[in-house]
N, C-alpha and C positions, 0 to 999 in steps of 0.2 A: 503494500500500500504505499501510495505516494503523491504528493501534488505539486504543482511547482507552477510560480506565475514568472513570468518573463516579461522583457519590454521588447516593444516591437522593435523590428531592426531599423526603422527610420530613428527611435529615438537614440538606439546605441551610436549611429552614426552621428547624428547631431550632438550626443555629446562628446564624441571623440574631436570636433570641432571646436568645443567651448574652451576656453584656458584655464591652467590651474587654478587661478582664483579670480573672483569679481568682487574686487573690494565696493563697490557703491551697492547698497540694499538697495536702491530703485532699481539698478539693473540687474541683481539677483530675479528680482520679481518681475521685470519684463521677460527674462529668459523662461521661467515658471509659465507664466502668461502664455508666452508664445508657443511652449509646449502643450499645454491645455487646447490651444486653437489644433495645431497640428494634430493631437489625439483625434480628435472629433472629425475632423476634415479628410484625415487619410483612412476611417472606420476601423481604428483601434482601440475604442473606448470612448467613454464620455468625456464632456469638457473639462477635467479636473488634472492637474498636477499638481506637483509640490517638490522642494527640495531640500537636501540637507546643505547647509553649509558650515566652517567655522564661522563663528560670529564675528570675531575681531579681525581676522584676516582674508576672508570671504573665502576661502580653498572650500572647492566644489566636492563635496563626496559624492552626490548624484541626484538628477532629477527623473524621478518616477510619474508614470501616469497610470490613470483609471483603466482597469484591465477586467472588469465585470464580465462584460458580455464575451468577448473572446475566449475568457480562460472560464466561464459558465463558475463562476467564484463569486459569492456574492460581497465578500468580504476583500475584495480586489480592489477597493479605492484607494485613488493616487497617493494619500498618505499611509496607508498599510503598507503599499507595496514600496514606497520610498524609503520610509522607515526599515522595513525589513532589508531594504537590498544596504541600506547604508549599515545596517549593524553587523551584515554579512562582508560586506567589504573593509569595515574598520576590527572586525575578528571580537568583537564586543556586543552583549545582550544588553548593555547599560551605556547609552550614549551619553551620561553623566558622570561616570565612573571618575576612580581616584587617578589623576594624572593625566587625563583628558581634557582639549579646551572644550570652550563653551560650546555645544552644536546649536546651530538655529534650524528651525524648521520653517520654511516661506511656504505656503498654500494660496493658489487662487481664489479659495472661498472659505471662510468659516467652515471648518470641520462639523461633518454630520455628527449623530449621536454617538456612533460606532467610532468615527475618528477620534472625537473629542477623548473618549476614553483609553485609545492608546497612546495619546501624549505623557500622560505622567508615568506609563510604564517605559516608555521608549527612554527617559533620560536626557530628552532633551532639555535646555535651558531658556529658549525663548523660542517664541511663534510669531509670525509674521504674516497677517492676513489681508487679501485685498478686498473681495465681495464679503456680503454677508448674507446668512443662511436665508433672510428673507427675500434678497437678491436672487439667489440659487431657485427658490420654491415659485417666485413670481415669473423669472425670464425663461426657465426651463420646463418646470413642472417637476421634478424631483421631489421628494419628500425627505427633509433632512431629520426626520424623526424628533423624538422627544429631548432637546438639547437642554440641560441645565439652564434656565433662564441668566443665571449669574454663571456664565461660563468662564468668563474673562475672571473673575476675583477667584474661582476655584482652582484655575491652573496658577493664577499669583498666590495663593495660599501655599500652594507646594514649590512655590522657587520658581515659577516657571513665567518670565516677563512674556508681555502680550502687547502687539502693535496691529491697528486695525486700519481699514481704509489706505492701505497703499495702493498705489495705481486702480483704485477700485473701478473707476468710469472704463478703464482697458479690460478689465477681469468682466464688467457686465456688456461690453461689446460680443464680448466670447458668449456669453451665456446668452445674449437676445440672438445670435447668428444661430449658435446651436437650437434654442427653441422655435426660431421660424424654419430651420430644416426640413422637419419631418422625421429627424433621426429618432430611435427607440429611445424613450424615457421608461427605463427598468424599474420600476417601484414594484416591490415586492408584494404581492396579493392584490395589487391594482393592475397588472399587466400592464399594458402600454398605453393608459389612460394619462 
């Protein structure tokens, strides 16, 4: 018994083109948003991407994308794929472990209920978000689930800093384009409604 989630070939090729470090925070988010657009335009998953970077240096660990439909795995959201790849690449299940730099998770949308739960377990010390959960639901039709109403404070209580709204308009452009594309919206128990 085994299961495997892989990045699409285009994402691996795009990662290979990126510099080792992206010092500017907005540039990091631009790359994550670009990957989210490419993912749905190339038909390899939903319009979601995330990246793990060293917070101070901007050293890129990995940018991952949503792989739910191609992998037949409802947990293959961008954050889960990205955090799992980062842990594998770095050889550590705790990205906040002793002697490690502070790792930052950059996401093109506020994490859904499942992905929110994965953040404290991952060990990242910083989260940067573009679009809101309401943006995602309104513009795409995805159901983000019962996220804690004070999700930001819950992360901050656990020593994880949060920045919201970075390049929100650019992220929403991707959600809007996805929403009008007729692409599959895969809400559990709701089919493609």
